[in-house]
C-alpha positions in Angstrom: -67.4 31.8 -47.5 -68.9 30.5 -44.3 -66.8 31.0 -41.1 -69.5 30.2 -38.6 -70.7 26.9 -37.2 -74.2 27.9 -38.2 -73.3 27.5 -41.9 -74.2 31.2 -42.5 -71.9 33.8 -44.0 -70.2 36.2 -41.5 -72.7 38.9 -42.4 -75.8 38.8 -44.5 -78.9 40.7 -45.4 -81.8 39.4 -43.3 -84.4 40.1 -46.0 -82.4 37.9 -48.5 -82.2 35.1 -46.0 -85.9 35.2 -45.4 -86.7 35.4 -49.2 -84.4 32.4 -49.8 -86.0 30.6 -46.8 -82.7 30.1 -45.1 -84.1 31.7 -42.0 -87.3 33.3 -40.7 -87.6 36.7 -39.1 -88.3 35.0 -35.8 -85.1 33.0 -36.0 -83.1 36.1 -37.0 -84.4 37.9 -33.9 -83.5 34.9 -31.7 -80.3 33.8 -29.9 -78.6 32.3 -33.0 -78.0 35.6 -34.7 -77.0 39.2 -33.8 -78.2 42.3 -35.6 -75.2 44.2 -37.0 -77.0 47.0 -38.9 -80.4 47.6 -40.4 -81.4 44.4 -42.2 -77.9 42.9 -41.6 -77.2 40.0 -39.3 -74.3 37.8 -38.2 -74.2 34.4 -36.5 -74.0 34.8 -32.8 -71.0 32.6 -32.4 -68.7 35.2 -34.1 -66.7 37.7 -32.1 -68.6 41.0 -31.7 -66.0 43.6 -32.6 -65.8 46.7 -34.7 -64.5 44.8 -37.7 -67.7 42.7 -37.8 -69.8 45.8 -37.3 -68.0 47.6 -40.2 -68.1 44.5 -42.5 -71.9 44.1 -41.9 -72.7 47.8 -42.2 -70.9 47.9 -45.6 -73.6 45.7 -47.0 -76.2 48.5 -46.7 -74.0 51.5 -47.5 -74.2 53.4 -50.8 -71.6 52.1 -53.4 -69.8 55.5 -53.1 -69.2 55.1 -49.3 -65.7 54.5 -48.1 -64.6 53.3 -44.7 -62.4 56.0 -43.1 -61.0 57.5 -39.9 -60.9 55.3 -36.8 -62.9 52.5 -38.5 -60.4 52.3 -41.3 -57.5 52.5 -38.8 -59.1 49.6 -36.9 -59.3 47.6 -40.1 -55.6 48.3 -40.7 -54.7 46.8 -37.3 -55.0 49.7 -34.8 -57.7 48.6 -32.3 -59.3 52.0 -31.6 -63.0 51.2 -31.9 -65.2 48.5 -30.5 -68.5 46.8 -31.2 -70.6 49.7 -29.8 -68.8 52.4 -31.8 -70.3 53.9 -34.9 -68.8 53.0 -38.3 -66.9 56.0 -39.7 -67.5 56.5 -43.5 -66.9 59.3 -46.0 -69.4 60.0 -48.8 -69.6 62.4 -51.7 -71.5 65.5 -50.7 -74.3 64.8 -53.2 -75.0 61.3 -51.8 -78.4 61.0 -50.2 -79.3 59.6 -46.8 -78.5 55.9 -46.4 -80.2 53.0 -44.5 -77.4 52.6 -42.0 -77.5 56.2 -40.8 -78.2 55.2 -37.1 -75.0 53.1 -36.9 -72.7 55.3 -39.0 -70.8 58.4 -38.4 -70.6 60.0 -41.9 -68.5 62.8 -43.3 -69.2 64.5 -46.6 -66.6 65.4 -49.1 -66.9 68.1 -51.8 -63.8 66.8 -53.5 -63.7 63.6 -55.4 -62.8 60.6 -53.2 -59.8 58.5 -54.1 -60.2 54.8 -53.5 -58.0 52.9 -51.1 -57.6 49.1 -51.0 -60.6 46.6 -50.9 -61.5 45.3 -47.4 -64.0 42.5 -46.7 -66.4 43.5 -49.5 -66.0 47.2 -48.8 -63.4 49.8 -49.7 -61.2 51.9 -47.5 -60.6 55.5 -48.2 -57.2 56.6 -49.4 -54.5 56.7 -46.6 -54.5 60.5 -46.6 -58.3 60.6 -46.2 -58.2 58.0 -43.4 -55.6 60.1 -41.5 -57.5 63.3 -42.1 -60.8 61.9 -40.8 -59.1 60.2 -37.9 -57.6 63.5 -36.7 -59.9 66.3 -37.8 -62.6 65.9 -35.1 -60.2 65.3 -32.2 -58.6 67.7 -29.6 -55.1 68.6 -30.7 -53.2 66.1 -28.4 -55.5 63.2 -29.4 -55.3 64.2 -33.1 -51.5 64.2 -33.1 -51.6 60.9 -31.2 -53.7 59.3 -34.0 -51.4 60.6 -36.7 -48.4 59.3 -34.8 -49.9 55.8 -34.7 -51.1 55.8 -38.3 -47.6 56.9 -39.5 -45.8 54.4 -37.2 -48.0 51.5 -38.6 -47.4 52.5 -42.1 -51.0 53.5 -42.8 -50.1 57.0 -44.0 -46.9 58.8 -45.2 -46.8 62.1 -43.4 -45.2 64.1 -46.2 -47.9 62.8 -48.6 -50.5 63.9 -46.1 -49.0 67.3 -45.9 -49.2 67.6 -49.7 -52.7 66.3 -49.8 -53.8 69.0 -47.4 -52.5 71.9 -49.6 -55.4 73.9 -51.0 -58.1 71.9 -49.2 -60.9 73.6 -47.4 -62.6 70.7 -45.7 -64.0 71.2 -42.2 -61.1 70.3 -39.8 -58.3 71.0 -42.2 -56.8 73.7 -40.0 -56.6 71.3 -37.1 -54.8 68.6 -39.1 -52.3 71.1 -40.5 -51.7 72.2 -36.9 -50.9 68.6 -36.0 -48.2 67.9 -38.6 -45.3 69.8 -36.9 -46.1 68.0 -33.7 -46.2 64.4 -35.1 -43.5 61.9 -34.2 -44.0 58.2 -35.4 -41.5 57.0 -32.8 -44.2 57.2 -30.2 -45.3 53.7 -29.1 -48.8 54.4 -27.7 -51.6 57.0 -28.0 -51.2 58.1 -24.3 -47.5 58.6 -24.8 -48.2 60.9 -27.8 -50.8 62.8 -25.9 -48.4 63.4 -23.0 -45.7 64.5 -25.3 -48.0 67.1 -27.0 -49.2 68.4 -23.6 -45.6 68.9 -22.5 -44.5 70.6 -25.8 -47.5 73.0 -25.7 -46.5 73.8 -22.1 -43.0 74.7 -23.2 -41.3 71.6 -21.9 -38.6 70.2 -24.2 -38.7 66.4 -24.4 -37.1 63.6 -26.3 -39.0 60.6 -27.5 -37.9 57.0 -26.7 -34.7 58.2 -25.1 -32.1 55.6 -24.2 -30.5 56.1 -20.8 -27.0 54.7 -20.4 -24.7 54.2 -17.4 -21.1 53.5 -18.2 -22.0 52.5 -21.7 -24.7 50.0 -20.5 -28.3 50.6 -21.4 -30.4 50.8 -18.2 -33.7 52.2 -19.6 -35.5 53.5 -22.6 -37.8 56.2 -21.4 -41.0 57.0 -23.3 -40.1 60.7 -22.9 -37.1 62.4 -21.3 -36.3 65.9 -20.2 -32.6 65.4 -20.8 -31.5 68.8 -19.4 -33.0 67.8 -16.0 -32.3 64.1 -16.2 -35.9 63.2 -15.8 -37.1 59.9 -17.4 -40.9 59.8 -18.0 -42.8 56.6 -18.5 -46.5 56.1 -19.3 -47.6 53.0 -17.3 -50.6 51.2 -18.9 -52.8 48.6 -17.1 -50.2 45.9 -17.4 -47.9 47.8 -15.0 -50.2 46.8 -12.2 -49.1 43.2 -12.6 -46.7 42.1 -9.8 -43.9 40.9 -12.0 -44.0 44.2 -14.0 -44.0 46.2 -10.8 -40.9 44.5 -9.6 -39.2 45.1 -13.0 -40.2 48.8 -12.9 -38.8 49.2 -9.4 -35.4 47.7 -10.4 -35.3 50.0 -13.4 -36.2 53.0 -11.2 -33.3 52.1 -8.8 -30.9 51.8 -11.7 -31.9 55.2 -13.0 -31.5 56.8 -9.6 -28.0 55.3 -9.2 -27.2 56.9 -12.6 -28.4 60.3 -11.5 -31.8 60.2 -13.2 -35.2 60.7 -11.7 -37.9 58.3 -12.9 -41.5 59.6 -13.2 -44.3 57.2 -13.9 -47.7 58.6 -15.1 -51.0 56.7 -15.6 -54.3 57.2 -17.3 -55.7 59.0 -14.3 -52.9 61.6 -14.6 -53.6 62.2 -18.3 -57.3 62.6 -17.5 -56.2 66.0 -16.0 -53.8 67.5 -18.5 -52.8 70.2 -16.1 -51.9 67.6 -13.5 -49.7 65.6 -15.9 -47.7 68.8 -16.8 -47.5 69.8 -13.1 -46.1 66.4 -12.1 -43.4 66.7 -14.8 -42.5 70.2 -13.7 -42.3 69.1 -10.1 -40.0 66.2 -11.2 -37.8 68.7 -13.1 -37.5 70.9 -10.0 -36.7 67.9 -7.8 -34.0 66.7 -10.2 -32.4 70.2 -10.6 
């Protein structure tokens, strides 16, 4: 199938194109094409995203290789990785070095690899393997956040993942087991999950997606809430800098204050310092007491 104005496939082997006289090496290295992986090219008019990178890299991976981790999550609709990020794959332990080693982050598995669904000429790993690889190399808060998102989007069923982990000795299995009691698919963003885990580890009891009512009317749905202290916590992403959103946030904060709640809004800069985020929540709890 051709999806480019050039008439070329989305991704193709450069050596094949030259052999078939569809293009010369000089043309492939020119402005009409972009190099995706060793000996793999794509028309330059296509969007350069991680999906194109993964699709092209799959052309030069061993047959046994499966897309996994954050790459598979991106293929399933979670936009975690970009064009510059390495493609995450899992291979049988006995599989040799492959031509795409420079653009791939590869894990090895001693156990047999169950196949997931086909994807653009490649294959995804099983849902459990995708979740394991997405979390195993991450710090605990980020690992939990990834599992939250994968469960929320239906990529993995957490009880099945728990069963899949039993008896395994893969590198990182202890970390993923540690994550499971902390997971909560109700979380609506990775930063929200990270903040929740930081607070739980600090001994702060929080509720997820807590609805605040005043006289029966819903006035806010807090990302997190310390109910005992009536503190509503919101993670504000970049869109909260927009003027209309700022006005909406102010109205919501005033409504919360009128109902006896304290609104605390945290941003990416606060989460960049985990101790600062926890300290701000504790200060809000003290102020609201």
